[in-house]
N, C-alpha and C positions, 0 to 999 in steps of 0.2 A: 492150810498153808498160811495161816496168819497167826500172829501172837500179839500180846499186849505190848505197847511201847515200854512198859516197865521192866521187861526182860533185859538181860545184859545185851549190849550191842551185838555181840557175836551170835547169841541165841536169836535175837530179833532178826538179824540178817539171815541166819540159817533157816529160819521158819519161812522165808520167802524164796527159797531155792527149790524149784520143782524137780522131782525125780521122775524121769521118763524111763520106764522099764523096757528092756529089749531094743534100745536104740543107741547106736546105729546098727547093732547086730544082737542076736539072741544072747541073753546072759549079761548084757551090759546095762548098768544103771546110770543113765546119763544125768548129770547134774546141771540143770538148766537155770542160768542166772537171769534170764530175761524178765521173770516176774519182779525181781527186786530192782531192775533197771527201770521198769515202767511205773513204779510207785515212787513219786517224788520224795516222800518222807523216808522211805527205806534207802533210796539211792543217796540221799543226803547223809544219813547215818553211816552208810558204807564209806562214802568219800571222806567224811569227817574222821573216821577211824585211821585212814591212811594219812590224811593231813596232819593229825595230831602226832602220828608216829614220826613223820619226817620233817616237821616244822623246825625243830631245833637241830636236827642232824645236818640240814642245809646241803642237800645234794646240788650239783650244778646242772643236772638233767635227769629227766625220767625217760627211760626207754621202754616202749610197749611192744609186746609180741603180737603179731598178726593173728587174729583180728580183734578178739575181745579184750586183749591187753591195751588196744588203742582207746577203748571206751574209758576204762578206769585211768589209764596213764595220762591221757590228754587232759582230762579234767583235773587230775592231781597236779600236773605240771602247771596248769592255769592257776590253781589255788595257791600253789607255792611260789608263783611268779618266776618260773624257770622254764627252760626249753624242753621240748618233747622230741624224741627220736623214734621214728617208726622202724621196727625190724620186720620186714615183710617176707612173704613167700617169694621164691625165686621168680624173676621176670616181671615184677611189678614196679620197680623203681627205675626212673628215667636217666639217672646220672651214673657216674662211675661207682661201682659197688664192690664190696667185699662179701664173700659168701662162705657159709659153713653148712656142711651136710652132716646129718645125724641119722641114727638108726631108729626105726620104729619097730613095733612087734610084727608088722606085716610088710616091711620094706624100708625105704629111706625117704627123707625129705630134706630140702634145702631152704635156708633163710638167708636173707642178705640185708645189708644196710649201706647207705652212702658212705663213701670213704672220707668225707668231710663232716660227718654227723657229730663226731666227738673229737676232742683233742687230748693229747697226752696229759694225764693229771686230772682230767675231769672225774668227778665223783658222781656215779650213776646208780640210781635205783632201777632195777629191771622188773617190769610188771607184766603179769598175765592173769587170766581169770582163774586158772586152775593148775595145780601140779599133779600130774598123773605119773608117768614114767620119768619125767624130768628132762627128756631129750631136747625139747624146744628151748627151755630155759637155759640148759647147758650150752646149746649152740649160740644163743644170744650172748651169754657171758663170754664165750670165746671170741665172738666177733668184737665186742666192746674192748676186751683186753688186747686183742691184736692191734687195735688202734691206739693203745696206750691209756685207756680209761681204767679207772678203778671201780669195779662193781661192788658197791658198799653193802648191798642187800638185794635179795630177790623177794618179791612180794606177790601174793596172790589172795584171792578171796577164799578159795577152796583148796584143801589138801586131801588127796586120796592116799593115805598112808599105806594101805595094803599093796599098792603098786610100787612102793619103795622109791619113788622119785625124789621125795624130799630127803630121804636118807642119803641117796646118791649125791644130791646137790650139796648137802652139808659135808659129806666126806670129801668132796672136791674143793672145799673151802669157801662155799658160798653161804653166808648167813641168810636165813629165811624168816619171813613174817607172813603168817597166814591167819585169816580170821576164823575159819571154821574147818572142821575135818568131818569126813563122812567115812564110816567103816563100810566095808563091802565094795565091790567093784561094779 
């Protein structure tokens, strides 16, 4: 699970993502980003990839999806000197919220954000750790747009293309930036 720092940044990052077989259920290959977060050099390479991507684009905010999107999103917002907007699971925010429910392969889930988190015309990058079916990111996009923000791009460390989430998001008009892709589910 290591590689030489001379690899491309994407390959270097990918080599630090652990695959946990049969978790959370049989047949699933869970892509665990915690090893790359715990290594300061790899974490810096990861964050730098996103900073370089968005430095000249100048979003007005970064929105992070609960929970691992908070890790990358808040550091990215800090590095870009812009605000961070948490999009949380339902029932976790204390002020007035707007919510969006989306379908999962085994039911549904709801995310929400504060009604004053963004303003009309804000240019937002929406961040999560991984794109699987795309449901969470699509729900986040809809919330931000309902408040008048423009979601300029969705960003994630990992894309799982076989689950077709990135295809669905792009078909819905959301440009995407991901660092690595894993074949197989």
